[in-house]
C-alpha positions in Angstrom: -58.8 6.5 -22.6 -57.5 9.2 -20.3 -56.3 11.2 -23.3 -59.6 10.6 -25.1 -61.6 12.0 -22.2 -59.0 14.7 -21.3 -58.3 13.3 -17.9 -54.9 13.2 -16.0 -52.9 10.0 -16.5 -51.0 8.3 -13.7 -48.3 5.8 -14.4 -45.7 3.8 -12.5 -42.1 2.9 -13.1 -42.0 -0.9 -12.8 -39.0 -3.0 -11.9 -39.1 -6.8 -11.2 -35.4 -7.2 -10.7 -34.3 -8.2 -7.1 -30.9 -6.5 -7.2 -29.7 -3.0 -8.3 -28.0 -4.3 -11.4 -28.1 -3.8 -15.2 -31.5 -5.6 -15.4 -33.0 -3.2 -12.9 -31.6 -0.2 -14.7 -32.9 -1.5 -18.1 -36.4 -2.3 -16.8 -36.8 1.1 -15.1 -35.4 3.0 -18.1 -37.8 1.3 -20.5 -40.7 1.5 -18.1 -40.0 5.2 -17.7 -39.8 5.7 -21.4 -43.3 4.1 -21.8 -44.6 6.6 -19.2 -43.0 9.5 -21.1 -44.3 8.4 -24.5 -47.8 8.0 -23.0 -47.5 11.6 -21.8 -48.3 10.6 -18.2 -49.0 13.5 -15.9 -47.7 11.8 -12.8 -45.2 8.9 -12.5 -45.4 7.2 -9.1 -42.7 4.8 -7.7 -40.2 6.3 -10.1 -37.0 5.8 -8.0 -35.5 3.1 -5.7 -38.0 0.3 -6.0 -37.0 -3.3 -6.6 -39.1 -6.5 -6.9 -42.3 -4.6 -7.8 -42.1 -2.5 -4.7 -41.2 -5.2 -2.1 -37.7 -3.7 -1.6 -36.4 -0.1 -1.6 -32.7 0.3 -2.4 -30.4 3.3 -2.0 -28.3 2.2 -4.9 -31.3 1.8 -7.2 -32.5 5.2 -6.0 -29.3 6.8 -7.3 -29.6 4.9 -10.6 -33.2 5.9 -11.1 -32.5 9.6 -10.2 -29.8 9.7 -12.9 -32.2 8.2 -15.4 -34.9 10.7 -14.4 -32.5 13.6 -14.9 -31.7 12.4 -18.4 -35.4 12.1 -19.2 -36.1 15.6 -17.8 -33.3 17.0 -19.9 -34.7 15.2 -23.0 -38.2 16.6 -22.4 -36.9 20.2 -21.9 -34.7 19.9 -25.0 -37.7 18.5 -27.0 -40.0 21.3 -25.7 -37.3 23.9 -26.6 -36.9 22.5 -30.1 -40.6 22.6 -30.9 -40.7 26.4 -30.3 
């Protein structure tokens, strides 16, 4: 509906895993991909959160920052290719 009414869209990077493991990386990567394909203007809680925000983890923060860098590179490459 945000796109229909030309409003900004806020999204969140969700993760239900309780440890900074492969499940946490997979959940965050796929949640982030959903935010990107929805063309969200702002993505809150995008790094370091576990168990739906009950825990913050330095290890998960590093994992998520790496994923965010890859997504930013993808967006820039895609934007460059469209020109």
